[in-house]
C-alpha positions in Angstrom: 103.0 109.0 111.9 106.1 107.2 110.6 105.3 104.3 108.2 107.7 101.9 106.8 106.5 99.9 103.8 108.3 97.7 101.3 107.6 95.2 98.5 109.7 92.2 97.9 109.7 88.7 96.4 110.1 85.7 98.7 108.9 82.2 99.4 105.5 81.8 101.0 104.2 78.5 102.5 100.7 79.1 101.3 101.7 79.3 97.6 101.6 76.1 95.7 105.0 74.4 95.5 105.2 74.9 91.7 104.8 78.7 92.1 107.1 79.1 95.2 110.2 80.7 93.6 108.8 82.2 90.5 105.4 83.6 91.4 105.4 84.5 95.1 104.9 88.3 95.7 104.9 89.5 99.3 103.7 93.0 100.2 104.9 94.1 103.6 104.2 97.1 105.7 104.6 98.3 109.3 104.0 101.2 111.6 106.7 102.6 113.9 104.3 104.5 116.1 100.8 103.9 117.5 98.2 104.4 114.7 95.9 107.4 114.9 92.1 107.2 114.4 91.4 106.1 110.8 94.9 106.7 109.6 96.1 105.1 106.3 99.0 102.9 107.4 100.0 101.7 103.9 99.3 102.9 100.4 100.8 100.5 97.8 100.5 101.4 94.0 100.4 98.2 92.0 102.9 97.9 89.2 102.2 94.4 88.0 99.2 92.0 88.3 99.0 89.8 91.4 96.3 88.0 93.4 95.9 87.5 97.1 94.3 84.1 98.1 90.9 83.9 99.8 91.0 84.9 103.4 94.5 86.2 102.8 96.0 82.6 103.2 99.7 82.7 104.1 99.6 86.4 105.2 100.9 87.2 108.7 100.8 90.1 111.2 102.4 90.9 114.5 102.8 93.8 116.9 105.3 94.5 119.6 102.7 96.0 121.9 99.4 94.1 122.5 96.0 95.6 121.9 93.7 96.7 124.8 90.6 95.5 123.0 89.8 93.7 119.8 91.1 95.9 116.9 90.2 95.6 113.2 92.2 97.2 110.4 90.6 97.5 106.9 92.4 96.2 103.8 91.2 98.0 100.7 91.5 97.9 96.9 90.9 101.3 95.3 89.0 102.5 98.4 86.7 99.5 98.8 87.2 97.1 101.6 88.2 93.6 100.6 89.5 92.2 103.9 90.4 92.8 107.4 93.3 92.3 109.8 92.1 91.6 113.3 94.0 91.6 116.6 92.0 90.1 119.5 92.0 91.7 122.9 95.5 91.6 124.5 96.8 90.0 121.3 100.1 90.6 119.5 99.4 88.2 116.5 96.8 89.2 114.0 94.5 87.2 111.7 93.1 88.0 108.3 89.7 87.4 106.7 87.8 88.4 103.6 85.3 91.2 103.9 82.4 91.5 101.5 84.4 90.2 98.5 84.9 86.5 99.1 87.6 84.6 97.3 90.8 85.5 95.4 91.5 89.2 95.3 92.9 90.2 91.9 95.0 93.4 91.4 96.1 95.0 88.2 98.6 97.8 87.4 97.5 101.2 88.9 95.2 99.6 91.6 95.8 101.0 95.0 96.2 98.6 98.0 95.7 100.3 101.4 95.7 99.3 105.1 93.6 101.6 107.2 93.5 101.9 111.0 90.2 101.6 112.9 88.1 104.8 113.2 88.9 104.8 116.9 92.5 103.6 117.4 93.3 101.1 120.2 94.7 102.8 123.3 97.9 100.7 123.4 98.4 98.9 120.1 101.8 99.8 118.7 104.6 98.8 116.3 102.4 96.7 114.0 103.9 94.7 111.0 102.1 92.7 108.3 103.0 90.7 105.2 100.4 90.0 102.6 101.2 86.8 100.7 100.3 87.2 97.1 101.0 85.4 93.8 102.0 87.2 90.6 99.6 86.6 87.8 
């Protein structure tokens, strides 16, 4: 599976205005092929502290090819699920939500952020891209 991931700093609407240009920290990833069952789609090694707001506020996801049925991707920190990215049936836009850990998700150097495909991949979902809106702390 080809995976294209990058990290960059950019403005994010969900970040307070005072933090817009100095503290925004976006983490982006994408798949160039249809995910396989349970595949790790992104593995990001943290180099500096950041936080992702509750319910991943300001984060966005899109795909070029719609899902067949509702499809949920796990977002994990150090192997434990902290959130999810859900594409509804026949959807090309995804939505984010907290999992068991509710609230701000803090990361420190050496943490591992991963995005994992469902255990049973959707039959049609393809070319998925996401950007997690974070704030450097």
